[in-house]
Each structure stands twice: as structure tokens, then as C-alpha cells.
C-alpha distance (Angstrom), angle and dihedral (degrees) to the residues before:
residue distance angle dihedral
X1 . . .
X2 3.78 . .
X3 3.74 116.2 .
X4 3.75 119.6 -151.1
X5 3.74 125.9 -147.8
X6 3.78 114.1 -125.7
X7 3.80 113.7 -105.1
X8 3.78 116.1 -95.6
X9 3.74 112.6 -105.7
X10 3.81 120.4 -133.1
X11 3.82 91.4 -112.2
X12 3.82 91.3 54.1
X13 3.79 91.7 46.8
X14 3.81 91.3 50.9
X15 3.82 91.9 48.4
X16 3.80 91.5 48.5
X17 3.81 92.3 48.5
X18 3.81 91.9 48.6
X19 3.80 91.7 48.8
X20 3.79 92.9 49.8
X21 3.80 92.2 47.2
X22 3.81 91.7 50.4
X23 3.81 92.6 47.5
X24 3.78 90.2 48.9
X25 3.79 92.1 51.0
X26 3.80 92.3 50.7
X27 3.80 93.8 47.7
X28 3.78 96.0 39.9
X29 3.73 98.6 52.8
X30 3.66 150.9 -91.8
X31 3.75 144.2 -98.9
X32 3.77 111.4 -49.9
X33 3.76 148.1 166.8
X34 3.79 116.2 -149.5
X35 3.80 92.4 -13.8
X36 3.78 141.3 88.1
X37 3.76 132.6 -165.6
X38 3.77 145.5 -158.5
X39 3.78 114.4 -157.5
X40 3.77 135.7 -170.3
X41 3.77 127.1 -175.1
X42 3.80 96.6 -72.2
X43 3.80 106.8 11.9
X44 3.80 143.6 44.9
X45 3.78 131.1 -159.3
X46 3.79 109.1 -149.4
X47 3.79 120.0 -160.3
X48 3.80 112.1 -159.8
X49 3.81 121.6 -161.8
X50 3.78 107.9 -121.4
X51 3.80 118.8 -124.6
X52 3.81 97.2 26.9
X53 3.78 135.4 85.1
X54 3.79 96.9 -95.4
X55 3.80 126.7 -174.1
X56 3.78 138.4 154.7
X57 3.81 140.1 -170.0
X58 3.80 115.2 -131.8
X59 3.82 106.3 -166.1
X60 3.81 90.9 172.3
X61 3.81 88.6 65.3
X62 3.81 95.1 29.1
X63 3.82 95.5 -122.0
X64 3.79 145.8 97.6
X65 3.81 123.3 -127.1
X66 3.79 128.1 -160.1
X67 3.79 136.2 -177.2
X68 3.81 106.8 -126.9
X69 3.81 101.5 175.8
X70 3.79 149.9 -38.3
X71 3.80 125.7 -134.1
X72 3.78 109.8 178.2
X73 3.80 105.8 -61.3
X74 3.83 94.2 -15.1
X75 3.79 113.8 96.5
X76 3.80 123.0 -169.0
X77 3.80 115.7 -154.8
X78 3.77 133.4 171.7
X79 3.80 113.6 -135.9
X80 3.80 121.9 178.0
X81 3.82 89.0 -11.7
X82 3.80 94.7 -54.0
X83 3.82 124.7 109.9
X84 3.79 119.6 -132.8
X85 3.80 130.9 -176.2
X86 3.80 109.3 -148.7
X87 3.80 139.1 -177.3
X88 3.79 127.7 -168.5
X89 3.81 92.1 -115.9
X90 3.79 97.7 56.7
X91 3.78 128.5 89.7
X92 3.78 120.9 -108.5
X93 3.79 118.2 -67.0
X94 3.81 117.9 -137.7
X95 3.80 122.4 -128.0
X96 3.82 126.4 166.1
X97 3.79 91.2 -17.2
X98 3.82 92.4 -50.6
X99 3.80 131.2 112.7
X100 3.83 115.2 -130.0
X101 3.80 120.8 -164.1
X102 3.79 131.2 176.7
X103 3.82 104.5 -129.8
X104 3.83 101.0 -179.3
X105 3.79 146.1 -16.3
X106 3.82 122.0 -153.0
X107 3.79 135.0 163.3
X108 3.81 90.5 -93.7
X109 3.82 107.4 30.1
X110 3.79 149.0 17.7
X111 3.82 122.9 -143.2
X112 3.82 119.9 -154.5
X113 3.80 125.3 -178.9
X114 3.81 117.6 -148.2
X115 3.80 117.4 -172.9
X116 3.79 142.4 164.6
């Protein structure tokens, strides 16, 4: 005996599409200026464009992040209203219950990982 699934109703299809779109928006990123992000359930990697005033909202983590400056391999960022100076060799710094790590520094961009 083959059982058939009932056809999806338009209301269910619309609810499913809305839910998937919302989940995609949360995981994909946030509003930004000169920055992009890739987020998972409990962490985001933010890539800031170097040489511009770059900032981003991270609603998944409930914070804003901003690139303040770069001096050689030392990067200053503002996370949750607190400034941090980071290097790629150091361990994660803690801010507002989050771990912040400098992933990489290149001529064109800076990558920072922020996680719970």
C-alpha cells in the first residue's frame, strides 16, 4: 500500500517560504557598510573592507561590530561598544560574553570571528 502525502495548501507554502527566507536572512548576514559576514548558529565571521569606515549589525549575536583602525598587524575593532586591539597570534578576547578573534589581515580586508 502506497501512502500519499496530502497536497500542500497555499497558506502552508507561504508560511514555509517566509520561514525559510527569514532563516536565510539571519544566517546570511545583516545590515552593513564596508563589511560582509557569514554566520552559523553561534558565531559569525565578519570580513571588513580595509581602508573604509566599515561597520556591521549582527542581530544573531545581538551586537554591532566596527573596524576602527589597522596598524601593521594590529587591528582595532569595536565590538558591542568596546574597543579591542587584536593580532592574529593572540588568543580570543572576551567582550559581552563573546569571544573575538582576528582571523586574517590582508592588503584589502580584515576577517574577525565573533562567537558565543
